[in-house]
C-alpha positions as CSV (number, residue, x, y, z in Angstrom):
1,M,0.0,0.0,0.0
2,S,1.4,3.4,-1.0
3,K,2.0,6.0,1.7
4,P,-0.7,8.4,0.4
5,T,-3.2,5.6,0.4
6,W,-2.2,4.5,4.0
7,V,-2.5,8.1,5.2
8,L,-5.9,8.5,3.5
9,N,-7.3,5.3,5.1
10,W,-6.0,6.3,8.5
11,G,-7.5,9.7,8.2
12,L,-10.9,8.3,7.1
13,A,-10.8,5.9,10.0
14,C,-10.1,8.7,12.5
15,G,-12.8,10.8,10.9
16,S,-15.3,8.0,11.1
17,F,-14.4,7.4,14.8
18,I,-14.9,11.1,15.6
19,V,-18.2,11.2,13.8
20,A,-19.3,8.1,15.7
21,V,-18.3,9.6,19.0
22,I,-20.2,12.9,18.2
23,M,-23.3,10.9,17.2
24,A,-23.1,8.8,20.3
25,E,-22.7,11.9,22.5
26,F,-25.7,13.5,20.7
27,V,-27.8,10.4,21.3
28,A,-26.7,10.2,25.0
29,R,-27.7,13.8,25.6
30,I,-31.1,13.1,24.2
31,V,-31.7,9.9,26.0
32,I,-30.0,10.7,29.4
33,G,-29.9,14.5,29.5
34,D,-30.1,15.7,33.1
35,S,-32.0,12.7,34.3
36,I,-28.9,11.4,36.3
37,L,-26.1,13.2,38.0
38,L,-22.8,12.1,36.5
39,P,-19.4,12.5,38.1
40,E,-16.7,14.8,36.8
41,P,-14.1,12.8,34.9
42,F,-10.7,12.3,36.5
43,L,-11.7,13.5,40.0
44,S,-11.2,11.4,43.1
45,E,-14.2,10.7,45.3
46,S,-13.0,13.3,47.8
47,E,-12.5,15.9,45.0
48,Q,-16.0,15.1,43.6
49,S,-17.6,15.6,47.0
50,R,-15.8,18.9,47.5
51,L,-16.9,20.1,44.0
52,N,-20.5,19.2,44.7
53,W,-20.3,21.2,47.9
54,H,-18.9,24.2,46.1
55,E,-21.7,24.0,43.6
56,R,-24.3,23.9,46.4
57,Q,-22.8,27.1,47.8
58,R,-23.0,28.8,44.4
59,A,-26.6,27.8,44.3
60,G,-27.2,29.7,47.5
61,H,-27.5,26.7,49.8
62,D,-26.5,26.9,53.5
63,P,-23.0,25.5,54.2
64,S,-24.5,23.0,56.6
65,V,-26.4,20.1,55.2
66,Y,-29.3,20.4,57.6
67,G,-30.5,23.2,59.8
68,Y,-29.4,21.4,63.0
69,D,-25.7,21.2,62.0
70,A,-22.8,23.2,63.4
71,P,-19.3,23.2,62.0
72,D,-16.6,21.6,64.2
73,E,-12.9,21.8,63.6
74,L,-12.2,18.3,65.0
75,L,-15.3,16.4,63.9
76,G,-16.2,18.3,60.7
77,W,-19.8,18.9,61.9
78,R,-21.9,18.1,64.8
79,L,-25.4,18.5,66.2
80,R,-25.9,22.1,67.2
81,P,-26.5,22.5,71.0
82,D,-29.9,23.8,72.2
83,V,-31.6,23.5,68.9
84,E,-35.2,22.7,67.9
85,V,-35.7,22.3,64.1
86,R,-38.5,21.0,62.0
87,S,-37.0,18.4,59.7
88,T,-39.0,17.5,56.6
89,K,-38.7,15.5,53.4
90,V,-41.6,15.5,51.0
91,G,-43.3,12.1,50.9
92,A,-41.1,10.7,53.7
93,Y,-41.3,12.6,57.0
94,D,-42.1,15.7,58.9
95,V,-40.6,15.7,62.4
96,V,-39.1,17.9,65.0
97,V,-35.4,17.5,65.9
98,R,-34.2,18.7,69.3
99,A,-30.7,18.7,70.8
100,N,-29.8,19.4,74.4
101,E,-27.1,21.9,75.5
102,Q,-24.5,19.0,75.3
103,G,-25.3,18.4,71.6
104,L,-27.1,15.1,72.2
105,R,-30.3,14.2,70.5
106,G,-33.3,15.1,72.6
107,S,-34.1,17.9,75.1
108,R,-32.9,16.3,78.4
109,T,-29.6,17.2,79.8
110,F,-27.4,14.6,81.5
111,D,-25.5,15.1,84.8
112,V,-21.7,15.0,84.8
113,P,-20.5,13.0,86.7
114,K,-23.1,10.3,86.5
115,P,-25.5,10.0,89.5
116,D,-25.1,7.0,91.7
117,G,-27.2,4.0,91.0
118,I,-27.7,4.8,87.3
119,A,-26.5,2.7,84.4
120,R,-25.5,4.7,81.3
121,I,-25.5,3.5,77.7
122,G,-23.9,5.7,75.0
123,V,-24.9,5.1,71.4
124,F,-22.5,6.3,68.7
125,G,-23.5,6.2,65.1
126,D,-24.7,7.9,61.9
127,S,-28.1,9.1,60.8
128,Q,-29.8,5.8,61.6
129,S,-28.6,6.0,65.2
130,F,-29.3,9.7,65.3
131,G,-32.9,9.0,64.2
132,E,-33.3,10.9,60.9
133,G,-36.9,11.0,59.9
134,V,-38.4,10.2,63.4
135,N,-39.1,12.3,66.4
136,D,-36.9,12.4,69.5
137,D,-39.0,9.7,71.4
138,E,-39.1,7.4,68.4
139,T,-35.3,6.7,68.1
140,Y,-34.1,3.3,69.2
141,S,-32.1,5.0,72.0
142,A,-35.4,6.4,73.3
143,Y,-37.2,3.1,73.0
144,L,-34.3,1.2,74.6
145,E,-34.3,3.6,77.7
146,Q,-38.1,3.2,78.0
147,S,-37.7,-0.6,78.3
148,L,-35.0,-0.5,80.9
149,S,-35.1,0.4,84.6
150,G,-32.6,2.8,86.2
151,A,-30.8,3.4,83.0
152,E,-30.0,6.4,80.8
153,V,-29.4,6.1,77.0
154,L,-27.4,8.9,75.5
155,N,-27.7,9.4,71.7
156,F,-24.4,10.6,70.3
157,G,-25.4,9.9,66.7
158,V,-24.7,12.4,64.0
159,H,-25.8,12.1,60.4
160,G,-23.1,11.3,57.9
161,F,-20.5,10.3,60.5
162,G,-17.9,7.6,59.7
163,T,-16.3,5.3,62.3
164,D,-13.4,7.8,62.6
165,Q,-15.7,10.7,63.7
166,M,-17.5,8.4,66.1
167,L,-14.2,7.4,67.6
168,L,-13.0,11.0,68.0
169,R,-16.3,12.0,69.6
170,Y,-16.1,9.1,72.1
171,E,-12.5,9.8,73.1
172,T,-13.0,13.6,73.4
173,E,-16.6,13.7,74.9
174,G,-18.0,10.3,75.6
175,T,-15.6,9.4,78.3
176,D,-16.9,12.4,80.4
177,Y,-20.3,10.6,80.9
178,D,-19.0,7.5,82.8
179,L,-20.6,5.2,80.2
180,D,-21.2,1.6,81.4
181,I,-22.0,0.4,77.9
182,V,-20.9,1.8,74.6
183,V,-22.8,0.8,71.4
184,L,-21.3,1.5,68.0
185,G,-23.7,1.5,65.1
186,F,-21.6,0.2,62.1
187,A,-22.5,0.0,58.5
188,W,-20.7,-1.2,55.4
189,F,-20.8,2.3,53.8
190,H,-18.7,3.7,56.6
191,L,-15.6,2.2,54.9
192,R,-15.9,4.9,52.2
193,R,-16.5,7.6,54.8
194,N,-13.4,6.5,56.7
195,D,-11.2,6.6,53.6
196,T,-11.9,10.2,52.7
197,D,-11.4,13.7,54.1
198,F,-14.6,15.1,52.5
199,S,-18.0,13.4,52.4
200,F,-21.0,15.6,53.3
201,F,-18.5,18.2,54.3
202,A,-14.8,18.4,55.1
203,K,-14.0,15.9,57.8
204,P,-11.0,14.5,59.7
205,R,-9.3,11.4,58.5
206,F,-6.9,8.8,59.9
207,E,-4.1,7.3,58.0
208,L,-2.9,3.8,58.9
209,L,0.9,3.7,59.3
210,P,3.0,0.7,58.4
211,N,3.4,-0.2,62.1
212,G,-0.4,-0.4,62.4
213,E,-0.8,2.9,64.3
214,L,-3.4,5.5,63.4
215,N,-2.3,9.0,62.6
216,L,-4.9,11.8,62.6
217,V,-4.7,14.1,59.5
218,S,-6.9,16.7,57.9
219,V,-7.4,18.6,61.1
220,P,-8.3,21.2,62.0
221,V,-11.2,20.9,59.6
222,P,-11.7,24.1,57.7
223,H,-14.7,26.3,58.5
224,P,-17.4,26.5,55.8
225,T,-16.6,30.2,55.2
226,A,-12.9,29.4,54.6
227,L,-13.7,26.4,52.4
228,A,-16.1,28.5,50.3
229,L,-13.4,31.0,49.6
230,A,-10.9,28.3,48.5
231,P,-10.9,27.4,44.8
232,P,-12.9,24.2,43.9
233,P,-11.1,21.2,42.4
234,E,-9.9,21.8,38.8
235,T,-12.0,20.2,36.1
236,Y,-11.6,19.4,32.5
237,V,-14.2,21.7,30.9
238,V,-14.6,20.1,27.5
239,I,-14.5,16.5,28.8
240,G,-16.6,17.4,31.8
241,N,-19.4,18.5,29.6
242,S,-19.5,15.2,27.9
243,V,-22.2,12.8,28.9
244,L,-20.2,9.9,27.4
245,A,-17.2,10.8,29.5
246,G,-19.4,11.1,32.6
247,L,-20.8,7.6,32.0
248,F,-17.4,6.2,31.5
249,W,-16.1,7.7,34.7
250,Q,-19.2,6.5,36.5
251,R,-18.2,3.0,35.6
252,I,-14.7,3.6,36.9
253,A,-16.1,5.0,40.1
254,N,-18.4,2.0,40.5
255,L,-15.4,-0.3,40.1
256,R,-13.4,1.6,42.7
257,E,-16.3,1.4,45.1
258,R,-16.6,-2.3,44.7
259,M,-12.8,-2.6,45.4
260,V,-13.4,-0.7,48.7
261,Y,-15.5,-3.5,50.1
262,R,-13.2,-6.4,49.2
263,P,-11.5,-8.2,52.0
264,G,-8.0,-6.8,52.5
265,S,-8.8,-3.5,50.9
266,S,-7.0,-0.4,52.4
267,A,-10.4,1.0,53.4
268,W,-11.2,-2.2,55.3
269,E,-7.8,-2.3,57.0
270,L,-8.2,1.3,58.1
271,T,-11.7,0.6,59.4
272,A,-10.6,-2.5,61.2
273,A,-7.9,-0.4,62.9
274,L,-10.5,2.2,63.9
275,L,-12.7,-0.5,65.4
276,K,-9.8,-2.0,67.3
277,Q,-8.9,1.5,68.7
278,F,-12.6,2.0,69.7
279,A,-12.6,-1.3,71.5
280,K,-9.3,-0.6,73.2
281,S,-10.5,2.9,74.4
282,T,-13.9,1.6,75.7
283,V,-12.4,-1.3,77.6
284,S,-9.7,0.8,79.1
285,N,-12.4,3.1,80.5
286,G,-14.2,0.1,82.0
287,S,-17.1,0.1,79.5
288,R,-18.7,-2.9,77.9
289,F,-18.4,-2.5,74.1
290,I,-21.0,-3.6,71.6
291,I,-20.7,-3.3,67.8
292,M,-24.1,-3.3,66.1
293,S,-24.2,-4.0,62.4
294,I,-27.0,-1.9,61.2
295,D,-27.5,-2.6,57.5
296,E,-28.3,-5.9,55.8
297,S,-27.7,-5.0,52.2
298,H,-24.0,-6.1,52.0
299,P,-23.9,-9.5,53.7
300,Q,-20.4,-10.1,52.4
301,M,-19.2,-7.8,55.2
302,D,-20.7,-10.0,57.9
303,A,-17.8,-12.5,57.9
304,L,-15.2,-9.8,58.1
305,L,-17.0,-8.1,61.0
306,S,-17.7,-11.4,62.8
307,T,-14.0,-12.4,62.5
308,L,-12.9,-9.1,63.9
309,A,-15.3,-9.2,66.8
310,Q,-14.0,-12.7,67.7
311,E,-10.4,-11.5,67.4
312,L,-11.1,-8.6,69.8
313,S,-13.4,-10.6,72.1
314,I,-16.2,-8.1,71.8
315,E,-19.9,-8.4,71.3
316,L,-21.5,-8.2,67.8
317,V,-25.2,-7.6,67.4
318,D,-26.2,-8.3,63.7
319,L,-29.4,-6.7,62.7
320,G,-29.3,-8.4,59.3
321,P,-31.5,-11.4,60.0
322,M,-34.2,-9.3,61.6
323,Q,-34.1,-6.8,58.7
324,R,-34.2,-9.6,56.1
325,R,-37.2,-11.1,57.8
326,F,-39.0,-7.7,57.4
327,N,-37.9,-7.6,53.7
328,S,-39.1,-11.1,52.9
329,T,-42.6,-10.4,54.1
330,G,-43.0,-6.9,52.8
331,H,-43.4,-5.4,56.3
332,G,-42.0,-1.9,56.2
333,Y,-39.4,-0.9,58.7
334,R,-38.0,2.0,56.6
335,L,-39.6,5.3,55.9
336,E,-41.5,5.8,52.6
337,N,-39.3,7.2,49.9
338,D,-36.3,7.1,52.3
339,G,-33.8,4.6,53.5
340,H,-33.9,5.5,57.2
341,W,-35.8,3.4,59.7
342,N,-39.3,4.4,60.7
343,A,-40.6,4.2,64.3
344,V,-41.4,0.4,63.8
345,G,-37.8,-0.1,62.7
346,H,-36.4,1.7,65.6
347,Q,-38.6,-0.4,68.0
348,A,-37.3,-3.5,66.4
349,V,-33.6,-2.4,66.7
350,A,-34.2,-1.4,70.4
351,A,-35.6,-4.9,71.1
352,E,-32.6,-6.6,69.4
353,L,-30.1,-4.4,71.3
354,G,-31.9,-4.7,74.6
355,R,-32.0,-8.5,74.4
356,A,-28.2,-8.5,73.8
357,I,-27.6,-6.2,76.8
358,C,-29.8,-8.2,79.1
359,A,-28.2,-11.4,78.1
360,D,-25.4,-10.5,80.5
361,P,-26.5,-11.3,84.1
362,A,-24.4,-8.3,85.3
363,Y,-27.2,-6.0,84.0
364,S,-30.1,-7.9,85.4
365,S,-30.9,-4.9,87.7
366,I,-31.8,-2.7,84.8
367,C,-33.6,-5.3,82.7
368,R,-37.3,-5.5,83.5
369,E,-38.5,-9.1,83.6
370,S,-40.9,-8.8,80.8
371,A,-39.1,-6.2,78.7
372,W,-37.5,-8.7,76.3
373,A,-39.8,-11.6,76.9
374,Q,-41.7,-10.8,73.7
375,E,-40.1,-11.3,70.4
376,A,-38.8,-8.2,68.7
377,P,-41.0,-6.7,65.9
378,G,-40.2,-8.7,62.8
379,S,-38.5,-11.6,64.6
380,S,-41.5,-13.9,64.1
381,L,-42.1,-12.8,60.5
């Protein structure tokens, strides 16, 4: 083949490819349009979250995700003390959220130090433990306290928290309350939160050192005002406007997410180290430590969590079987149009947790004889 013919064929092939890409982009824009939110190509998950945050600010949204948030230079954000806010989501819930002066869910303030004769349970977790979408007296912390005698249940839950933020809050605040039992609400998606310095907002992050030690980085967490003044992550304007590029990068992001939850992933190793540190801190403070697995949708994580609990000789309460029984019969334990638990779900969680607590004879004084005699909602489904 002569050189001019080879060059011509190569040019025609490139031209055909470009035309095909343009046509595919045109079709993708018609079919997909703005129906789905696609990621910006070549950005990390942390950078994408930060870019989304900047775009919300340009749209005039408040720096906090909800009206009951307050920035915190250690935790990233927290429940604002002494707040009462109506929290709504169309088609899902319309509730009132209160926080006491200590930044705990509910209006009651707890004495420090703990009064004599009182058993204290501290619950650390994310929006499920906090009770997003239900009223103060409909959280599983509230139901648990109602079923016990001579016990106080303190709700340290904060929406969007990872295991790292829960650990920091326990070690800096939780120890002040003389907690007899510490409950950690754990979910598979916390692995992603633990492995980034920006999720709902800028947050702290631990790095796992080669010697197995945890090193706290990304603190102090920048205030929303300072973050808003900082330039957003750089994007590729031409590529970023392409629907095809967005779809391709979404596939890459999905692959990276699946890798996060594989045994031996760096995110799991970091999370396991955080759980070990949580157990070490609670035990050294004389508290009973319970990990509660709160989500049933990734059962492949069960074996990892169970093995870790056995290694650390700590208790594991797995809500998966109860939740799967609900799902198999169509009985709703989640809010309509929302993934958070409804009041029935919180009652079921309280019953599962209460039964685990009362299985230890050392706590017989706070366990009413009939409190856990009945099966938990959903257990007989």
